[in-house]
C-alpha positions as CSV (number, residue, x, y, z in Angstrom):
1,X,-22.5,25.9,4.8
2,X,-23.8,22.5,6.1
3,X,-21.0,20.1,7.2
4,X,-22.5,17.4,4.8
5,X,-22.5,20.0,1.9
6,X,-18.9,21.3,3.0
7,X,-17.9,17.4,3.1
8,X,-19.1,16.7,-0.4
9,X,-17.6,19.8,-2.0
10,X,-14.3,19.1,-0.5
11,X,-14.3,15.4,-1.8
12,X,-15.4,16.7,-5.2
13,X,-12.4,19.1,-5.3
14,X,-10.1,16.6,-4.0
15,X,-11.4,14.2,-6.6
16,X,-10.5,16.7,-9.4
17,X,-6.9,17.3,-7.9
18,X,-6.3,13.6,-7.8
19,X,-7.4,13.2,-11.5
20,X,-5.1,16.1,-12.6
21,X,-2.4,14.6,-10.5
22,X,-2.6,11.2,-12.1
23,X,-2.8,12.3,-15.7
24,X,-0.2,15.1,-15.3
25,X,2.2,12.4,-13.6
26,X,1.2,9.6,-16.4
27,X,2.3,11.9,-19.3
28,X,5.4,13.4,-17.2
29,X,7.0,10.2,-16.0
30,X,6.2,8.2,-19.0
31,X,7.6,10.7,-21.3
32,X,10.7,11.1,-18.9
33,X,11.4,7.2,-18.1
34,X,9.6,5.6,-21.1
35,X,8.2,2.9,-18.5
36,X,4.4,3.2,-18.4
37,X,4.0,1.4,-15.2
38,X,6.3,3.9,-13.2
39,X,4.7,6.4,-11.1
40,X,5.0,8.4,-8.0
41,X,1.5,7.6,-6.9
42,X,0.9,11.3,-6.3
43,X,-3.0,11.0,-6.6
44,X,-2.7,8.6,-3.8
45,X,-2.1,11.4,-1.3
46,X,-5.8,12.3,-2.0
47,X,-6.8,8.8,-1.3
48,X,-4.8,8.6,2.0
49,X,-5.8,12.0,3.0
50,X,-9.8,11.1,2.6
51,X,-9.1,7.6,4.2
52,X,-7.7,9.2,7.2
53,X,-10.2,12.0,7.5
54,X,-13.6,10.5,6.0
55,X,-13.1,7.0,6.3
56,X,-12.8,3.9,3.9
57,X,-16.1,4.1,2.0
58,X,-15.3,7.9,1.0
59,X,-11.6,6.9,0.1
60,X,-12.6,3.9,-1.9
61,X,-15.2,5.8,-4.0
62,X,-12.6,8.4,-4.7
63,X,-10.0,5.9,-5.7
64,X,-12.7,3.9,-8.0
65,X,-14.0,7.2,-9.5
66,X,-10.5,8.5,-10.2
67,X,-9.3,5.5,-11.8
68,X,-12.6,5.4,-14.1
69,X,-12.6,9.0,-15.1
70,X,-8.7,9.0,-15.9
71,X,-9.2,6.0,-18.1
72,X,-12.2,7.7,-19.8
73,X,-10.0,10.7,-20.5
74,X,-6.8,8.8,-21.5
75,X,-6.6,5.2,-22.3
76,X,-10.5,4.0,-22.4
77,X,-12.2,1.5,-20.1
78,X,-11.4,-1.6,-21.9
79,X,-7.6,-0.7,-22.3
80,X,-4.9,-2.8,-20.4
81,X,-3.9,0.3,-18.6
82,X,-7.3,0.6,-17.1
83,X,-7.1,-3.2,-15.8
84,X,-3.6,-2.5,-14.6
85,X,-4.9,0.6,-12.7
86,X,-7.7,-1.1,-11.2
87,X,-6.0,-4.1,-10.0
88,X,-3.0,-2.0,-8.6
89,X,-5.5,0.4,-6.9
90,X,-7.7,-2.3,-5.4
91,X,-4.8,-4.3,-4.1
92,X,-3.2,-1.0,-2.5
93,X,-6.4,-0.2,-1.3
94,X,-6.8,-3.6,0.7
95,X,-3.2,-3.3,2.0
96,X,-3.6,0.3,3.1
97,X,-7.1,-0.5,5.0
98,X,-5.6,-3.5,6.7
99,X,-2.4,-1.8,8.0
100,X,-4.3,1.5,9.1
101,X,-6.6,-0.8,11.1
102,X,-3.4,-1.9,13.2
103,X,-2.2,0.2,16.0
104,X,1.4,1.5,15.7
105,X,1.5,1.8,11.8
106,X,1.7,5.5,10.6
107,X,0.3,7.3,7.7
108,X,3.9,6.8,6.2
109,X,3.8,2.8,6.6
110,X,0.3,2.5,5.3
111,X,1.4,4.5,2.1
112,X,4.4,2.5,1.7
113,X,2.2,-0.8,1.8
114,X,0.0,1.0,-0.6
115,X,2.9,1.4,-3.2
116,X,4.1,-1.8,-2.6
117,X,0.4,-3.5,-3.3
118,X,-0.2,-1.5,-6.2
119,X,3.2,-3.0,-7.9
120,X,1.9,-6.4,-6.8
121,X,-1.6,-6.0,-8.2
122,X,-0.2,-4.2,-11.7
123,X,2.4,-7.3,-12.4
124,X,-0.2,-9.9,-11.5
125,X,-2.8,-8.3,-13.8
126,X,-0.1,-7.6,-16.5
127,X,0.7,-11.3,-16.3
128,X,-2.9,-12.6,-16.6
129,X,-3.7,-9.9,-19.4
130,X,-0.6,-10.2,-21.6
131,X,-0.2,-14.2,-20.9
132,X,3.3,-14.0,-20.0
133,X,5.2,-15.1,-16.8
134,X,8.5,-13.1,-17.7
135,X,6.8,-9.7,-16.5
136,X,7.2,-11.0,-13.1
137,X,10.9,-10.0,-13.2
138,X,9.7,-6.6,-13.1
139,X,8.5,-6.8,-9.9
140,X,11.5,-6.5,-7.6
141,X,12.4,-3.3,-9.5
142,X,9.0,-2.0,-9.0
143,X,8.6,-2.8,-5.2
144,X,12.3,-1.4,-4.7
145,X,10.9,2.1,-6.2
146,X,7.8,1.7,-4.1
147,X,9.4,2.2,-0.9
148,X,10.8,5.7,-1.6
149,X,7.9,6.8,-3.6
150,X,5.7,5.3,-0.7
151,X,7.6,7.4,1.9
152,X,7.3,10.6,-0.1
153,X,3.6,10.1,-0.5
154,X,2.9,9.0,3.2
155,X,5.2,12.3,4.2
156,X,3.1,14.6,1.9
157,X,-0.2,13.1,3.1
158,X,1.2,13.5,6.9
159,X,1.7,17.1,6.3
160,X,-1.4,17.8,4.4
161,X,-3.2,16.2,7.4
162,X,-1.4,18.3,9.8
163,X,-2.4,21.4,7.6
164,X,-5.8,20.5,6.4
165,X,-7.0,17.8,8.8
166,X,-8.6,20.2,11.3
167,X,-10.7,21.7,8.6
168,X,-11.8,18.3,7.6
169,X,-12.5,16.9,11.3
170,X,-9.3,15.2,11.6
171,X,-8.5,15.4,15.2
172,X,-5.1,13.1,15.6
173,X,-2.1,14.8,16.2
174,X,1.6,13.4,14.7
């Protein structure tokens, strides 16, 4: 199989995995906690994996496709949930790419920054969409929860980079 074809097939499979992780997590955690904004961010494992192996453009494409397809399958493109996902995803992505570009930051640090960025992006979009400033009081809770979830996602991604990275052309060692 050609290298580009292999890459495209792998990215398509990973997109499917990220969609399934997002939908399962959405319903499992929301049903368990009752909090629609609370997530582990498991789908972000795929974004990080692609960011580290194939680069910014492919990771951004996967993130946007996942958010859009999950919205189509669940709440709709015009929903508040979609707007929160887009704003959280874009903020997280911006922070992850920024921190990845600096030497010395590990995939775990990049993941934590993404989790923190997602919380910040969601809260500010919620303030705008819901026209209420009171929701800002949720931000410290979400940011506090973002640290352990970001660490978990980062450690999982690090392990997957060790296992799958060589097949994906990733050469860095940990």
